[in-house]
VOGU-3710 file (C-alpha; in Angstrom, 3 decimals, decimal comma):
1> mprkwrvgiv> -170,356/94,002/69,120  -170,895/96,558/66,352  -171,497/95,325/62,814  -168,480/95,515/60,765  -168,201/98,250/58,384  -170,178/97,701/54,620  -167,304/98,060/51,812  -168,386/98,373/48,003  -165,527/98,377/45,382  -166,423/99,771/41,908
11> glgrvfdlnv> -163,704/98,837/39,519  -162,984/95,710/39,566  -159,633/95,275/37,038  -156,223/94,598/37,856  -155,878/97,064/40,739  -158,467/95,179/43,017  -156,092/92,110/43,674  -154,066/94,760/45,449  -156,581/96,992/46,894  -158,642/94,301/48,436
21> rgyrdhpeae> -155,654/92,513/50,704  -156,320/95,306/53,037  -159,815/93,884/53,952  -158,430/90,089/53,994  -159,551/88,397/57,465  -159,867/92,345/58,800  -162,061/92,116/62,369  -164,134/95,182/61,590  -164,599/95,405/57,640  -166,607/92,729/54,873
31> ivalcdtdpa> -166,992/93,729/51,300  -170,656/93,160/50,603  -171,002/95,157/47,212  -168,907/95,059/43,938  -169,752/96,976/40,398  -168,138/96,976/37,350  -169,803/97,253/33,739  -167,907/94,136/32,262  -170,027/91,108/32,806  -167,149/88,363/32,867
41> llarraaehp> -165,070/90,424/35,285  -168,059/91,145/37,480  -168,597/87,480/37,527  -164,999/86,445/38,602  -165,122/88,985/41,413  -167,965/88,064/42,582  -167,289/84,395/42,660  -164,323/85,129/44,443  -166,242/86,988/47,308  -169,625/85,118/47,153
51> gahatadfaa> -170,929/87,150/50,260  -170,831/90,014/48,223  -173,762/91,603/45,645  -172,472/92,185/42,184  -173,798/94,575/40,004  -172,999/96,731/36,877  -175,453/99,424/37,846  -173,611/102,089/40,188  -177,085/103,666/40,947  -177,776/100,459/42,470
61> flrhdldlie> -174,447/99,518/44,085  -175,059/102,903/46,239  -177,954/101,872/47,433  -176,537/99,278/49,524  -176,013/101,224/52,943  -172,710/101,140/52,428  -170,102/102,733/55,036  -166,891/102,960/53,136  -166,967/102,556/49,003  -164,002/101,830/47,286
71> iltphplhea> -163,517/103,673/43,767  -160,812/102,078/41,437  -161,926/102,982/37,855  -160,362/105,238/35,410  -159,466/108,721/36,788  -161,817/110,584/34,096  -165,042/108,949/36,415  -163,994/109,551/39,529  -165,340/113,211/40,215  -168,493/111,933/39,208
81> mtaqalasga> -168,525/109,044/41,223  -166,931/110,466/44,168  -169,583/112,962/44,780  -172,444/110,495/43,901  -170,138/108,292/46,537  -170,301/110,728/49,106  -173,547/111,967/48,936  -174,808/108,227/49,384  -173,549/108,544/53,070  -170,528/106,531/52,913
91> dvsvqkpmam> -166,900/107,649/53,472  -164,768/107,537/49,847  -161,452/106,097/49,116  -160,623/107,135/45,485  -157,450/105,909/43,574  -154,694/107,736/42,314  -154,769/109,884/40,105  -157,189/111,903/42,518  -158,560/113,562/38,843  -158,015/114,795/35,446
101> slaecdrmia> -157,680/118,713/36,550  -157,271/121,037/39,461  -161,034/122,149/39,185  -161,786/118,577/39,298  -160,324/118,038/42,393  -161,839/121,643/44,243  -165,461/119,934/43,156  -164,789/116,577/44,786  -163,361/118,135/48,174  -166,168/120,500/47,925
111> aadasgkrlk> -168,742/117,385/47,579  -166,568/116,216/50,552  -166,769/119,299/52,513  -170,359/119,225/52,083  -171,319/115,789/52,914  -169,165/115,455/56,512  -167,791/112,169/55,227  -164,040/111,211/54,431  -162,118/111,466/51,270  -158,967/109,638/50,851
121> lfenfvfypp> -156,626/109,526/48,374  -155,403/106,032/47,828  -151,701/106,054/47,400  -149,727/103,163/48,534  -146,020/104,159/47,943  -146,157/106,731/51,165  -146,556/103,496/53,028  -143,670/100,994/51,913  -142,001/100,191/54,808  -138,585/101,347/52,764
131> lvrardlvrd> -139,210/104,453/51,929  -141,155/104,918/55,350  -137,674/103,987/56,842  -135,722/106,303/54,733  -138,339/109,298/55,799  -137,645/108,454/59,572  -134,016/108,696/58,900  -134,619/111,967/56,988  -136,595/113,542/60,078  -133,920/111,858/62,783
141> gaigkplhfr> -130,799/113,439/60,814  -128,661/110,636/59,993  -127,373/112,243/56,749  -127,550/115,455/58,084  -129,144/118,651/56,098  -131,029/117,217/53,122  -129,685/118,486/49,648  -131,147/116,694/46,869  -133,171/113,927/46,255  -133,444/111,805/42,726
151> mkvvmadraq> -135,678/109,398/41,746  -136,025/106,811/38,603  -138,905/105,095/36,851  -138,511/102,441/33,926  -141,335/101,058/31,967  -139,621/97,674/31,012  -140,638/94,480/28,762  -144,398/93,565/29,822  -143,932/89,917/29,178  -141,944/89,531/32,398
161> awdvpaaasa> -144,679/91,412/34,524  -148,405/90,749/35,402  -150,599/90,057/33,100  -152,996/93,044/32,480  -155,739/93,155/30,219  -155,112/95,314/27,136  -158,531/97,107/28,301  -156,819/98,157/31,226  -154,383/99,907/29,075  -155,848/101,099/25,940
171> wrhalaaegr> -158,055/103,687/27,859  -154,680/104,990/29,220  -153,144/105,370/25,897  -156,360/107,188/24,615  -155,977/109,890/27,371  -152,305/109,734/26,182  -153,000/110,525/22,735  -155,380/113,233/23,591  -152,777/114,778/25,139  -154,390/114,148/28,677
181> ggpmvfdhgh> -151,710/112,292/30,782  -150,352/109,847/29,955  -149,286/106,257/31,613  -146,092/106,975/33,174  -145,395/110,439/34,328  -149,079/111,464/35,107  -150,718/107,936/36,106  -148,076/106,048/37,660  -146,172/108,993/38,288  -148,194/109,869/40,783
191> hmmavalwlf> -146,851/107,822/43,001  -143,350/109,449/42,688  -144,506/112,960/42,545  -146,944/112,115/46,126  -143,728/110,296/47,557  -141,576/113,647/46,989  -144,385/116,033/48,250  -144,761/113,742/51,543  -140,844/113,763/51,576  -140,151/117,260/51,477
201> gdvrdgfaci> -143,347/119,400/51,151  -144,420/122,249/48,956  -142,692/122,341/45,494  -141,115/126,362/44,637  -141,172/125,742/41,360  -139,866/122,679/38,046  -138,947/122,408/34,488  -139,933/119,029/32,310  -139,055/117,984/29,501  -141,500/114,889/28,414
211> ertetpsgvy> -141,500/113,599/25,124  -144,299/111,013/23,381  -143,680/107,909/22,162  -145,755/105,727/20,338  -145,312/102,016/20,194  -148,037/99,331/18,794  -149,150/99,002/22,180  -150,245/102,617/22,586  -148,709/106,128/23,211  -146,423/106,313/26,229
221> dapatltwrh> -145,055/110,203/27,791  -142,219/109,207/27,796  -139,030/109,555/28,066  -139,110/112,383/30,537  -137,057/114,401/32,697  -138,342/116,296/35,476  -136,824/119,274/38,314  -137,848/121,147/40,741  -136,565/122,995/43,896  -138,718/122,406/47,205
231> rdppvhgvwd> -139,679/125,120/49,472  -138,403/124,476/52,708  -136,425/122,659/53,131  -135,069/123,599/49,691  -133,873/120,242/48,378  -133,332/119,725/44,539  -135,249/117,222/42,990  -134,459/115,179/39,614  -137,217/112,509/38,391  -135,966/110,412/35,347
241> vslalkmqlr> -138,631/108,537/33,423  -137,702/106,128/30,521  -139,036/103,483/28,362  -137,241/99,949/27,825  -139,614/97,505/26,287  -137,319/95,163/25,220  -135,239/95,262/29,050  -136,273/92,390/30,944  -137,218/92,754/34,161  -137,645/91,015/37,402
251> tdyyadaerf> -140,775/91,350/38,911  -143,968/89,957/40,952  -146,555/92,627/39,660  -146,188/95,893/36,543  -143,573/95,933/34,540  -142,205/99,145/36,403  -139,009/99,463/38,661  -138,183/102,764/41,015  -135,410/104,088/42,607  -134,915/106,798/45,235
261> eiqgdegilt> -131,625/108,409/46,664  -131,479/111,168/49,328  -127,926/113,188/49,772  -127,616/114,927/52,576  -124,539/117,157/53,552  -123,434/113,900/55,655  -124,584/111,466/53,873  -127,002/109,588/51,299  -129,615/107,018/51,873  -130,969/104,856/48,882
271> vtrcsdrmid> -134,429/102,820/48,298  -133,227/100,420/45,199  -136,755/98,864/44,707  -140,600/98,993/45,071  -142,588/97,077/42,695  -139,591/95,481/41,257  -136,543/92,677/41,973  -134,218/94,073/39,208  -130,986/94,595/41,908  -130,049/91,484/44,483
281> epvltlyrdg> -129,033/94,228/47,102  -130,227/95,441/50,197  -134,006/97,390/49,473  -132,472/100,423/52,016  -128,510/101,277/52,638  -127,083/104,053/54,267  -124,114/105,938/53,397  -122,345/107,900/56,612  -118,906/108,112/57,938  -117,054/106,305/55,031
291> evrsfhnlds> -119,822/103,368/55,973  -122,710/101,788/54,467  -125,217/100,213/56,871  -127,847/97,721/55,121  -131,644/97,165/56,128  -131,730/93,855/55,280  -135,304/92,774/57,329  -137,942/95,344/55,941  -140,765/94,490/54,391  -139,932/94,648/50,992
301> dwansfarst> -143,029/93,056/49,107  -144,552/96,224/47,135  -148,080/94,818/47,633  -148,097/94,675/51,131  -148,045/98,573/51,071  -151,981/98,612/49,505  -152,917/96,226/52,284  -151,170/99,086/54,814  -152,702/102,079/53,382  -155,969/100,548/53,060
311> rhfldvlagr> -155,832/99,208/57,395  -154,413/102,186/57,834  -157,845/104,389/56,810  -159,730/101,857/58,572  -158,200/102,796/62,142  -158,517/106,124/61,071  -162,502/105,321/60,811  -162,379/103,880/63,932  -160,810/106,718/65,704  -157,268/105,002/66,345
321> epqeiltare> -155,643/107,441/63,960  -156,453/111,146/63,541  -156,198/111,439/59,837  -156,214/110,038/56,733  -153,119/109,624/54,389  -153,233/111,154/51,487  -156,401/113,748/52,522  -158,487/114,774/49,633  -156,241/118,277/49,481  -152,836/116,055/49,357
331> grrvialydv> -153,936/114,655/46,513  -155,195/118,174/45,028  -151,367/118,748/45,704  -150,003/115,865/43,327  -152,144/117,198/40,950  -150,738/120,923/41,224  -147,439/119,416/41,170  -148,207/117,668/37,899  -150,178/121,074/36,804  -146,418/122,596/36,923
341> flrsnaagra> -144,797/119,764/34,848  -147,494/120,139/32,022  -147,121/123,950/31,893  -143,425/123,907/31,979  -143,566/121,236/28,968  -145,491/123,451/27,212  -143,861/126,409/27,401  -140,524/125,338/27,437  -138,771/127,019/30,895  -139,654/126,491/34,576
351> mag> -142,867/127,633/36,426  -143,592/128,496/39,872  -145,614/125,971/42,213
//
């Protein structure tokens, strides 16, 4: 029997609890190395994974003969760490957003091409079963010709959600304060932009109004309203982003609520939730021919989409799947769409994609 893939994970914060799910009890992979600069966090994760080597030194981490490296560090660190991880001979999965700029993305892609290794941009929403089923229904003609796509995100009271250490939010707010991408449109928004591109392909042009809100906890890139047109099919998209920090939210995870609606010339599909449990209604509904069909038996536990994303990449490495989702070039495409919105917001007019 061939040896298991030796997996190393760098960046052991809150999202680690989600990304690690795909490796639990996997017959072909094992976590053998952990890396983080926070001594207390490193010690806690090492206790949770006693078979793994734990170190604060990234260079030492790379010397552990790793087959696959997960990079879960803050996105300003992604370019340098990805290049070093690829040069070590490992395939790499890098947490979204891929990088801070298109130039950084291009250098990461070049590093992957030079190494001959795979570079996956980790994105879980495109593995969320209600969204996957909605995409299949669109492609099967369930709503006829798709015409319009709407997404909504609300960030609510964090007291009702997961405990996220202050340090995990501080660096995000610092980036927002510097105008280098904020927590909602850039960071969490990666999920939404990735879904739009995954559903309907390249964007022709876009327009964005992104406000800046200062709170006691930090700066947010919200509220925001963003619109765009896809090339083919020429679907029009709208994305609403709002900050409601006094609103109680039922959730098992982060204090975010997401909703999606796809309208065609014969019907409407609605995905009512992802990471939240705000509304007690079927997670996916199809309206057509004057009737509503509800989908009750889909796995709507958002955290499981992380495991699906990881296991798909392991299937790619095993040769059971032909291509990772998202590829590095697809990850770059998300950053390119954000760049359209950023330029539009600065100029006050629509920008070409």
